[in-house]
C-alpha positions as CSV (number, residue, x, y, z in Angstrom):
1,M,-13.6,37.4,26.1
2,D,-15.2,35.4,23.4
3,G,-15.2,31.6,22.4
4,Q,-12.7,32.8,19.4
5,Q,-10.2,34.9,21.4
6,L,-10.2,31.9,24.0
7,F,-9.2,29.6,21.5
8,F,-6.4,31.6,20.4
9,L,-5.2,32.2,24.0
10,I,-4.9,28.5,24.9
11,A,-3.6,27.8,21.4
12,A,-0.6,30.3,22.3
13,L,-0.4,28.7,25.7
14,V,0.0,25.3,24.3
15,V,2.6,26.6,22.0
16,V,4.8,28.0,24.4
17,A,4.5,25.0,26.6
18,M,5.4,23.3,23.6
19,I,8.7,25.7,23.1
20,V,9.6,25.4,27.3
21,I,9.6,21.5,27.1
22,W,11.7,21.4,23.9
23,A,14.1,23.8,25.3
24,L,14.4,21.8,28.6
25,V,14.3,18.6,26.9
26,G,17.1,20.2,24.3
27,R,19.3,21.7,26.8
28,S,19.7,18.4,28.9
29,G,20.4,15.6,26.0
30,G,17.0,14.0,26.2
31,T,18.8,11.5,28.2
32,G,16.0,12.0,31.6
33,H,19.5,11.7,33.7
34,H,21.6,14.3,34.9
35,D,24.8,14.1,38.1
36,A,24.3,18.7,37.5
37,G,26.5,20.7,39.2
38,H,28.8,17.7,40.3
39,D,32.4,18.2,38.8
40,H,33.9,14.9,40.4
41,G,37.7,17.1,41.3
42,H,38.0,17.2,37.2
43,G,37.5,20.8,36.8
44,H,35.2,19.6,34.0
45,D,31.9,18.7,33.3
46,D,32.4,14.6,32.4
47,H,28.8,13.9,31.7
48,G,28.5,15.8,28.1
49,H,26.9,18.6,28.9
50,G,29.0,20.7,27.2
51,A,29.8,20.7,23.3
52,V,28.5,17.6,21.9
53,E,29.5,16.5,19.1
54,A,26.4,14.9,16.8
55,P,26.6,11.4,15.5
56,P,27.1,11.2,11.6
57,A,24.9,11.3,9.9
58,I,23.1,8.6,7.7
59,V,22.1,10.4,4.0
60,P,21.2,8.2,1.2
61,T,21.8,9.3,-2.2
62,M,19.4,9.6,-4.8
63,G,18.7,6.5,-6.4
64,A,21.0,4.5,-3.8
65,A,20.2,0.6,-3.4
66,L,19.2,0.0,0.7
67,D,20.8,-3.1,-0.1
68,P,23.9,-3.2,-2.4
69,T,22.9,-7.0,-2.9
70,V,19.8,-6.4,-4.1
71,A,19.8,-5.0,-8.0
72,P,16.7,-2.7,-8.7
73,L,14.2,-3.4,-10.9
74,S,13.4,-1.7,-14.0
75,T,9.5,-1.8,-15.5
76,A,10.4,-4.7,-18.3
77,D,12.1,-6.4,-15.2
78,V,9.2,-6.8,-13.6
79,D,6.9,-7.2,-17.5
80,A,9.3,-10.1,-18.2
81,Q,8.4,-11.7,-14.4
82,I,4.8,-11.4,-15.0
83,A,5.2,-12.9,-18.4
84,A,7.3,-15.6,-16.9
85,Q,4.7,-16.4,-14.2
86,A,2.2,-16.4,-17.1
87,Q,3.8,-18.6,-19.5
88,E,4.4,-21.2,-16.1
89,A,0.9,-20.7,-15.4
90,Q,-0.3,-22.1,-18.7
91,A,1.8,-24.9,-18.7
92,S,0.4,-26.1,-15.5
93,G,-3.2,-26.3,-17.1
94,T,-4.8,-23.6,-14.8
95,P,-4.1,-20.1,-13.3
96,R,-2.6,-19.7,-9.8
97,I,-5.3,-17.1,-8.4
98,A,-7.3,-17.3,-5.4
99,A,-9.5,-19.9,-4.9
100,A,-13.4,-18.7,-4.4
101,I,-14.8,-19.2,-1.1
102,G,-18.6,-19.3,-0.9
103,E,-21.4,-20.0,-3.4
104,P,-21.1,-18.6,-7.0
105,D,-22.1,-15.4,-8.1
106,D,-23.7,-14.5,-11.1
107,L,-20.4,-13.4,-13.2
108,R,-22.8,-12.5,-16.4
109,K,-23.5,-9.4,-14.6
110,I,-20.4,-8.2,-15.5
111,K,-20.4,-6.3,-18.5
112,G,-18.3,-8.0,-21.1
113,I,-18.8,-11.3,-19.5
114,G,-21.7,-13.5,-21.9
115,P,-22.1,-17.5,-21.2
116,K,-19.7,-18.4,-23.2
117,L,-16.8,-16.5,-20.4
118,N,-19.3,-17.4,-17.6
119,T,-18.4,-20.9,-18.3
120,L,-14.8,-20.5,-19.2
121,L,-14.3,-18.3,-16.0
122,G,-15.7,-21.4,-14.3
123,E,-13.4,-24.0,-15.2
124,L,-10.3,-21.5,-14.5
125,G,-12.0,-21.6,-11.0
126,V,-13.2,-18.1,-11.1
127,S,-16.9,-18.1,-9.8
128,R,-17.2,-14.5,-7.2
129,Y,-17.2,-10.8,-7.9
130,D,-14.5,-10.6,-4.7
131,Q,-11.9,-12.8,-6.2
132,I,-12.3,-10.8,-9.5
133,A,-12.2,-7.6,-7.2
134,T,-8.9,-8.5,-6.1
135,W,-7.1,-9.2,-9.1
136,T,-2.9,-7.8,-9.5
137,A,-1.5,-7.3,-12.4
138,A,-0.4,-10.6,-12.3
139,D,-3.4,-12.4,-11.5
140,V,-4.9,-10.6,-14.7
141,A,-1.0,-12.0,-16.6
142,E,-1.9,-15.5,-15.1
143,V,-5.9,-15.5,-16.0
144,D,-5.8,-13.6,-19.9
145,P,-3.9,-16.2,-22.0
146,Y,-6.5,-18.6,-20.8
147,L,-9.4,-16.5,-22.2
148,G,-8.5,-17.3,-26.0
149,T,-10.3,-15.1,-28.1
150,F,-11.7,-13.6,-25.4
151,K,-8.0,-12.4,-24.7
152,G,-7.7,-8.4,-22.9
153,R,-11.1,-8.5,-22.0
154,I,-10.4,-8.1,-18.1
155,T,-8.8,-4.9,-18.8
156,R,-10.5,-3.6,-21.7
157,D,-14.0,-4.3,-19.8
158,A,-13.1,-3.2,-16.4
159,W,-14.3,-6.3,-14.9
160,I,-11.7,-5.8,-11.9
161,E,-14.1,-2.3,-11.2
162,Q,-17.0,-3.8,-11.6
163,A,-16.6,-6.7,-10.0
164,G,-15.6,-4.4,-7.0
165,F,-19.1,-3.3,-7.2
166,L,-20.2,-5.9,-7.2
167,A,-19.0,-7.8,-4.2
168,K,-19.6,-4.8,-2.2
169,G,-23.3,-4.7,-3.3
170,D,-23.1,-1.5,-4.2
171,I,-25.6,-1.5,-7.5
172,A,-26.3,2.2,-7.7
173,G,-22.5,2.7,-8.1
174,F,-22.2,-0.1,-10.2
175,E,-25.0,1.3,-12.2
176,A,-23.7,4.9,-12.5
177,K,-20.6,4.3,-14.0
178,F,-21.3,1.0,-15.9
179,G,-25.4,1.2,-16.8
180,K,-28.4,-0.7,-15.7
181,L,-28.2,-4.3,-14.7
């Protein structure tokens, strides 16, 4: 018997064993506790070994809310919430984003960030690649209004993706996608 035949024999035995176990558990109701063979003088089995009625199935319907008190949000609702948060942040004077932890990085290595943007980002509390790399759409909406004439550059120049490469120190990956540093 070669290795391939042995493999198929073992696989077949495992399948048969699983079917036998499934049949035994299914027949016993899976409770693991039985008093089989005792009918306590009633002429029938009191332990549910006969026909068992299954509990009613819970079948969610397409589009139904799991919690009727919570209305589903549309894309427009989410966009409106992000815009409202951005306006609130702009009114406060600084964006609500994660603070930089550690020494500042040279953000000018990110294509699209020059000296002016680097200074502006520093004033906003943005100084590290790992900060930018973890930005969400809400974070972009928070920062973008502060960029003035540079608004839209975060997504247009793919800052988040570039920062991801630089935060990991993946210079080769960065250069393969965005060109020489």
